[in-house]
N, C-alpha and C positions, 0 to 999 in steps of 0.2 A: 529636522529633515521630514518632509511629508512622505508617508508610506503609501504612495499611489503612483502607478506607472502602467504603461502598456509594453508588454514584452513579446518577443517573437521567437524565443528559444525555450523549448523545442517546438512550441506552437504558440498561437496568440493567447495571451493571458491578460484578462482584464482584472487587475489586482487593486484592491482597496476597499475600505469600509463603505457599505451602502451600495455596492455595484450590482447586487442582485436585482436592483431596479432595471438593469439593462438586459434582462432575460429575453424580452421580446426582440430587441435589436440584435442580440447574439444569435438567436434562432434565424432571423432574417439573413444574417451575414452568411450562414452556411446553407441557406435555402430550405429551412424547415418551416412548414406551415401547419402541420398537424402532429405535434410531438407527443410522445408517450413519456411521461416522467416516471422513471424507475428508481425506487429507493427500497430500503429495508423496512421490515414491519415496525421496528421501534421508532423510526422517524415518521412513519406515515401519518400518525395522529398528532404530531407536534405542531405548535403554532408556526414555526419557520417553514414547514412544508405547506401549510394552509396559505400562508402569505405568498409563497412562490406560485402556488396554483392560482391565487387571485391575480397575481401579476401576469401570469400566462393568459388567463381569461380576458383581462383588460386589454391585452395586446392582440386579441382575436385568435389565440392559439388553442382555445379549449382548456379543459382541466383534467385530461386523462391521466390516470395514475395506476401503476402496477407496483405492488409492494410485497409480493410473495417471495421474499428473498431471505435465505438463512444467513446467519453470521459468517459461515463459510459456504458460499453459494455452490450449488450443485447443478449437475446436468438436468435434474428434474425441475429445479427452479427455472433453468434456461428454457426448457420445453414449454413451461407454463407462460413464460414471458413472451416467447415467440408467438404462441397462440393469441395472447392478448394484443400483441403488435399487429398481427395480420387481421384479427377481427375488427380492430378499430380503424383500419385503413390508414395507419400512421406512415409518415415519411421521414422520420428521424426520432432520436431519443434525447431526452435530457437525463444525463447520468447524475444522480443527486444523492449525496450522503457520504458515508465512509467507504472503505475499500470494498465491502461486500456489494453495496448498491452500485458503485462505479464499475466494478468488474463485471457484474451481471449485465448491466445496461450496455456496456461495450460489446459483450458477446451477443446480445439480442440484435444490436445493430449489424453485427458481423454475420451471424449465422442464419438470420431469417430468410435469406435468399440463396443459401448454399445447398448443394446436393450431396457433398461429402459429410461424413460424421465429424463432429467437433474434434475428436481425438486425432484425426489426420493432421490437424494443424498445431500439434504440440510443438513447443519451442525446440528447435534443433532439427526438426524434420523439414526437408526441402519441399514438402507438399503444400506449404503455405503459398507457394507460387501458383498452385493450381486453383486457388480460390477465385471465385467470380468477383472481381473488384467492383464491377458496375453495380452489383447487388448490395454492396455495403452501404448502409444508411449513414447520413451525417450525424455527428454527436456533438452536443454541448455538455460540458462537464461542470458540475457545481459541487465541489467538495465541502462537506460540513464538519470534517475532522482534519487534523494536521498530522497525518501519519503515513499512509501507504504511498501517496503521490501518484496513485493510479490515473489521476486526471492528466498527467503528462507522460503516460506510458503507452507502449504499443502492444501490450499483452494484458491478459487477465488470468487469475488463478481460479480454476473451477475444480470442484471435487467430483470424482467419479463415484456415483452413489452405489455402484456394485462392488468396486474394488477398494473403496475408501482411500483412494490416493488423490492427492492434489496434483493437478496438471497445469502447467503454464502454457496458455494458448496464445500464439503470436500471429500478428499480421500488421504491417506498417500502417495500414489504413484504419486501424482501430484507435489511432491517436486522435483524440478529440480535436475538432476544428477550432473551437473556442473554449476557453476555460474562464469561468467567473470565480475568482478567488476572493471571497468577501469574508474577512475575519469576524464580522459581526455574527455570522451564521454558526460560529464555533463556540460562542460564549456560554451556551446552555449545556455543553457536554458535562456529564457527571465526572467527578474527579478521577475515577478509575479509568474512564475512557480517555481523558486528557493525558493521563500517565501512559497508558498502553499504546495509544496512537503516537504520542511523542517519542516514546522509546522505539517504536517501529521505525520512525524516520531516522533515529540515531543508529539503529542497527543497520539500516541501508547504507548510511555514510561510513560506519565502521567497517563493514564488510567490503564495500567498494574500495576504501583506502587500503585495506589489507590485501586485496586481490593481487595476484602476481602478474596479471595481464597489463599490457602497455596501453594506457589511455590517459595522458597527462591532463586533458581537460576535465575528465571525471575525477581524477585525483585531486585537483584543486577545488572542485565543487564539493567533493566529499569532506575535505578539510574544513572549509568554511561552514558547511552544514553542521558538522560536529560542534563547532564553536557556537553557532546560533542555538543549538539545543542546550548546550551547557548554560548559556546566558539566560535563555528565555523560557525553557520548559518549567523550571521551578516557579517562575513568576506566574505563568499561565495556570499552573496547578494551584498555587496558593491564592491567587487573585483572578478568578475566572473572567471578570469584566475588563481586564487589562488588554485593551485593543492592540497596543504596540506589541506586547508579548504574543498575543494570538496571531498577529500579522507576521511576525518574525518566524513563528512556528509553522505557519502555512508555507513560508518561503523555504524553511528547512525541509519540510516534507517533499516539496517539489524538487529540491536540490538532491535529496536522497534518491528519488526515483530516476532522475537524470543520471546521477553518478553511478548507479548500479548497472549501467551499460557496461562498466568495467568488470563486473562480476559480483556474485554473491558466494557464500561459502557455508561453513558448517553450522552457523547459527540457523540459517534457513533450512538446511538439509535436516537438522534435528527437529525444527519447529513444524515443518509441513506435515510430517506423519502424525504428530501429536494433535495438530488442529483437525486433520482429517478424521482421526479415530475418536477424539474426545470433544470436538467442537469448541476448543478453547479459543480465547481471544488471541489473534495472531501476534500482535505487538507485545502483549504481556508475555506470551510464550517465548518470543525472541529475547526479551529482557532477562528472563530466567536463565536461558541458555548462554547468554553472552559471557559471563565471567569464566565459565569452564572452557569455552572456546578460545578466549584470549589466552588462557594458560596453555592450551594445546598448541596454539600458533606462535607462542612467544619466541621460539628460536628463529622464526622467519620474519617476524614483524616488529620485534622490540626496538630495533634501531630507528625504523621510520616513525614509530610512535613516540620515541624520544623527541623527535622534531615536532610532531603533532601536539604533544603535551606542552612544549614551550610556546607554540603558537596560541594554544587555548588558555594559557596562563595557569597551567597545572604544574606544580613543582614535583620533581622526582622522576621525570622521564616516564618510561613505560610503566614502571611500578606505581608511580603516582597516578597514571591514567587508570590502571586497574583498580586502585583504591577509590578513585573518583566514581567509577562505574558501580562498585559495590555500594558506596555511600548514596549515590543517586537512586539506585534501586530501592534501598531501604527508606530513603526520604519520601519516595513516591508510593510506598506500600506494595512493592512487588514481592511476590512469594520467593523464598529462597530455593524451593524444590518443586519439581513438576508434580510430585505426589500431592501437594497442597491444591493442585488443580484437578485432581482425580486420576492422574496417570498411575497405572499399576505396574509393579515390577514384573509380574508374570507375562507381560506383553513385550518385554525388551527384545526378544528374538524377532518379533514382527516389526517393531519399530526400527531395529537395526537394518533389516532387509529393505524396508521402505526408504529409510534415510539414504542408504547407499545407491538406491535407484533414482534418487531425486537429482534433477539436472544441475542444481546449485552446487553439488559436490565439486564440480570441476573448477570452481573459482576459489576453493580454499587453498591457502598457501602451503599447508601441510597436507600431503596426500591422505585422504580418508580411507581407512581400511575397516574390516569387520572388527578388528581388535580395538582400534582407538575409538571408533564410534560406540562400541559396546561399553567401553570404559567411561565415555562421556555420559551415556544414559544411566549407568550405574551410579555415577557421582550425582547426577541431577535428580534422580528419582529417590 
């Protein structure tokens, strides 16, 4: 089976090895003539970024680059990106990289022409309807990791630099107009990034599948996404040049992001404050939190994960699924405790407060309370 296709759900996706060569045509398709390529600092100096800038220049698009993006992008990064966008007279963005670069780029495209502050558009607020939609720039997204799936999302996660809180900023028009999903761009990832981003995709699928809300399309997508991670993440981790495994993981990442329209839960509610306060890798933090959250949610999800385990070829139902998660984390070098990532027990009160304020709490199948969230952090740290 050839892993190459054109998809239109939820947006147009040019999927397949070597398709970065279509960057000029992709920009033309959404009307971009003077793009600003936005990525993170780590990617800025790598050959894959230089090659993409060369392709842009060859297509007559220039080679403008902005890379002042933190691993957990902030409002300060956003302000700098908007300044660069306006100074360069750009008419669209190429969102290039992992979740940080993609999220920041989408927000530059969104916010450069808005009069309201970014926090007015937090997910759940009706004020997104007040945004000036004509001022939102077109976006071409080029993921270089297989994790967040931000390339097919209508939101970004931005950290408030004053309160150290992660906020989910939403607007339907920040969904990129074209995605280039080229698995060749992911082969150079370090092993720990392959692991962390892959387990981020897995967490999205697990939480969407666990969510109590009704969305059968997302439920099915989440189930198949989990299976793809089970089959292909170990291969991508052990053999980085395995293009089939890389392609399937890119699919799983996009599936996770589509699926979590159904909801996220305690994994992300716990992870977001940790990332905001300690700047930890988001996917790795999710992976550390997952086993404890599965135990918390067991009374509500065990039966449906009995079916998921059978579909995935895991023996032992929900208990077998839990064992699989522990084994996969260990195989991929994931820490067992947040303390190994620098998280301190004396900040549990602050973490609990921020976790309970996180909007992802609402998608957890077991109601989150101060008592059970505190117990989770005490177990995890």
